[in-house]
C-alpha positions as CSV (number, residue, x, y, z in Angstrom):
1,S,215.5,-23.5,91.3
2,D,215.6,-21.4,88.2
3,A,216.0,-18.2,90.0
4,Q,219.0,-19.5,92.0
5,M,220.6,-20.7,88.9
6,I,220.1,-17.2,87.1
7,K,221.5,-15.5,90.3
8,V,224.6,-17.8,90.2
9,A,225.1,-17.2,86.4
10,F,224.9,-13.5,86.9
11,I,227.4,-13.5,89.7
12,F,229.7,-15.6,87.4
13,L,229.4,-13.1,84.7
14,I,230.3,-10.3,87.0
15,V,233.3,-12.1,88.3
16,L,234.4,-13.1,84.6
17,L,234.1,-9.4,83.4
18,A,235.6,-7.8,86.6
19,P,239.1,-7.8,85.1
20,Y,238.1,-6.1,81.9
21,P,236.1,-3.0,82.8
22,D,236.7,-1.7,79.2
23,L,234.1,-4.3,78.0
24,R,231.5,-3.0,80.3
25,S,231.7,0.7,80.1
26,Q,233.8,2.0,77.2
27,E,231.5,2.8,74.3
28,V,233.1,3.0,70.9
29,K,233.8,6.7,69.8
30,T,232.4,7.3,66.2
31,S,232.4,11.1,66.0
32,Y,235.6,13.0,65.7
33,D,236.6,16.7,65.2
34,N,240.5,16.1,64.7
35,L,241.9,14.2,61.9
36,E,245.0,12.9,63.7
37,D,242.8,11.4,66.4
38,A,240.4,9.9,63.8
39,L,243.3,8.2,62.0
40,E,244.0,6.2,65.2
41,H,240.8,4.5,64.9
42,P,239.9,4.7,61.1
43,D,237.2,1.8,61.1
44,D,235.3,3.5,63.9
45,V,235.0,7.0,62.2
46,I,231.3,7.7,61.1
47,E,231.1,11.4,61.5
48,L,234.2,13.8,60.9
49,D,233.8,17.4,61.6
50,L,236.8,19.4,60.0
51,K,235.3,22.9,59.5
52,R,237.3,25.9,59.9
53,K,240.6,24.0,59.9
54,H,242.3,26.3,57.4
55,L,242.5,23.3,54.9
56,K,243.5,24.2,51.4
57,E,243.2,20.7,50.0
58,W,241.0,17.7,50.5
59,P,242.8,15.5,53.2
60,V,243.9,12.3,51.2
61,E,244.2,10.5,54.6
62,M,240.4,10.5,54.8
63,S,240.2,7.6,52.2
64,K,241.0,5.4,55.2
65,F,237.6,6.0,56.8
66,K,235.7,3.3,55.0
67,N,232.6,3.8,57.3
68,L,232.3,7.5,57.1
69,K,228.7,8.7,56.8
70,K,229.0,12.5,57.7
71,L,231.8,14.8,56.6
72,D,231.9,18.5,57.3
73,L,234.6,20.4,55.5
74,S,232.7,23.8,55.5
75,H,234.5,27.1,56.1
76,N,238.0,26.0,54.8
77,K,239.8,27.0,51.5
78,I,239.6,23.7,49.6
79,N,239.9,24.5,45.8
80,A,239.3,21.1,44.2
81,L,237.7,17.6,44.8
82,P,240.0,14.6,44.3
83,N,239.6,12.8,40.8
84,D,238.7,9.6,42.8
85,L,236.2,9.6,45.5
86,S,235.3,5.8,45.4
87,A,236.7,5.4,49.0
88,F,233.5,7.4,50.1
89,G,230.7,5.2,48.9
90,S,229.1,5.2,52.4
91,L,229.1,9.0,52.8
92,E,225.6,10.4,53.2
93,Y,226.1,14.0,54.3
94,L,228.9,16.2,52.8
95,D,229.2,19.8,53.7
96,L,231.6,21.9,51.5
97,T,230.0,25.3,52.2
98,M,232.3,28.3,52.0
99,N,235.3,26.9,50.2
100,K,237.0,27.8,47.0
101,L,235.8,24.9,44.6
102,D,235.1,26.1,41.0
103,S,233.9,22.8,39.5
104,L,232.2,19.5,40.4
105,P,234.4,16.8,38.5
106,N,233.5,13.4,37.4
107,S,234.4,11.9,40.8
108,I,231.2,13.4,42.2
109,G,229.5,10.4,40.7
110,D,231.3,8.1,43.1
111,L,229.2,9.3,46.1
112,A,226.4,6.8,45.5
113,S,224.8,7.0,49.0
114,L,225.0,10.7,49.4
115,K,221.6,12.4,50.7
116,K,222.8,15.9,51.2
117,L,225.3,18.0,49.5
118,G,226.2,21.5,50.7
119,L,228.1,23.6,48.3
120,G,226.9,27.0,49.2
121,N,229.3,29.9,48.8
122,N,231.8,28.5,46.6
123,E,232.8,29.5,42.9
124,V,231.4,26.7,41.0
125,Y,230.6,27.3,37.4
126,H,231.0,23.7,35.9
127,V,229.1,20.5,37.2
128,S,230.0,17.2,35.7
129,P,227.1,15.1,34.1
130,R,228.1,12.3,36.5
131,I,226.1,14.2,39.2
132,G,223.2,12.5,37.7
133,Q,224.5,9.0,39.4
134,L,223.6,10.5,42.8
135,K,220.2,8.7,42.9
136,N,219.9,8.9,46.6
137,L,220.5,12.8,46.8
138,Q,217.7,14.6,48.4
139,V,219.1,18.2,49.2
140,L,221.7,20.1,46.7
141,E,222.6,23.4,48.0
142,M,224.6,25.6,45.4
143,W,223.5,29.0,46.5
144,S,226.1,31.9,45.8
145,N,228.1,30.1,43.1
146,N,228.9,31.1,39.4
147,V,226.8,28.3,37.8
148,H,224.4,29.3,35.1
149,Y,223.5,25.9,33.9
150,L,223.2,22.1,34.9
151,P,223.9,19.2,32.9
152,I,220.8,17.4,31.6
153,E,221.8,14.3,33.6
154,A,221.0,16.3,36.7
155,G,217.5,15.4,36.1
156,E,218.3,11.7,36.9
157,M,218.6,12.5,40.5
158,S,215.3,11.0,41.0
159,N,215.0,11.5,44.9
160,L,216.0,15.2,44.8
161,M,213.6,17.3,47.0
162,E,215.4,20.5,47.3
163,L,217.7,22.5,45.0
164,D,219.0,25.9,46.3
165,L,220.3,28.3,43.6
166,R,219.7,31.5,45.3
167,N,222.0,34.5,45.1
168,I,223.3,33.5,41.5
169,Q,222.8,35.9,38.8
170,M,220.8,34.1,36.2
171,N,218.2,35.4,33.6
172,Q,214.9,33.9,33.0
173,D,216.1,31.6,30.3
174,H,218.8,30.2,32.5
175,Q,216.1,29.5,35.3
176,N,213.7,28.1,32.7
177,A,216.5,25.6,31.2
178,I,217.2,24.5,34.6
179,K,213.5,23.9,35.5
180,A,213.1,22.0,32.3
181,I,215.6,19.3,33.4
182,F,213.6,18.1,36.3
183,D,210.1,16.5,35.9
184,S,209.5,15.9,39.7
185,A,206.4,17.7,41.0
186,D,208.0,17.1,44.4
187,L,211.3,19.1,44.0
188,Q,211.4,22.4,45.2
189,I,214.1,24.7,43.1
190,K,215.0,28.0,44.8
191,F,216.1,30.9,42.7
192,S,216.7,34.6,43.5
193,M,214.9,37.2,41.1
194,S,216.0,36.6,37.6
195,C,218.4,39.4,36.2
196,N,218.4,41.3,32.9
197,C,221.7,39.9,32.1
198,Q,223.3,37.5,29.6
């Protein structure tokens, strides 16, 4: 009967897989919080958490993680982004909060899949026009930086829903100039009170 055949096939399958317990029970690890461990399985790495690792530079070895989607480098001392970020085309979430960055170079435009970029509490004063290439970006956090302007190309980030520019000294003209770049009614821009400053 069919039921008997299914039972036989099932038993055969169990016998077949018995010598290979890894095939039945071991799930592939995709989330790592240690760079050395992650480098042993570069193709499996989807999430990498390297916050509070006392990093002073962007780890060049990370370019081996072709499937990386979420990267947390917050609370380090990284002072610059690489000139080439094309290896990170799959990255959707990047947290660089509380580092020492002073600019966003042209390479920021390489991160075409990015949905959220956290840059709060850095020293950023310059943003490359290539930021406009981040068409999928929904959230850009730039609170507590030194930026007083954004390039007009920033308005090309057509999916941007939230732009956080709080705790930055800006006068009303600065704030109005930034608002004028964007024409999306869905975008929420967060400023602190404008200052009577230049």
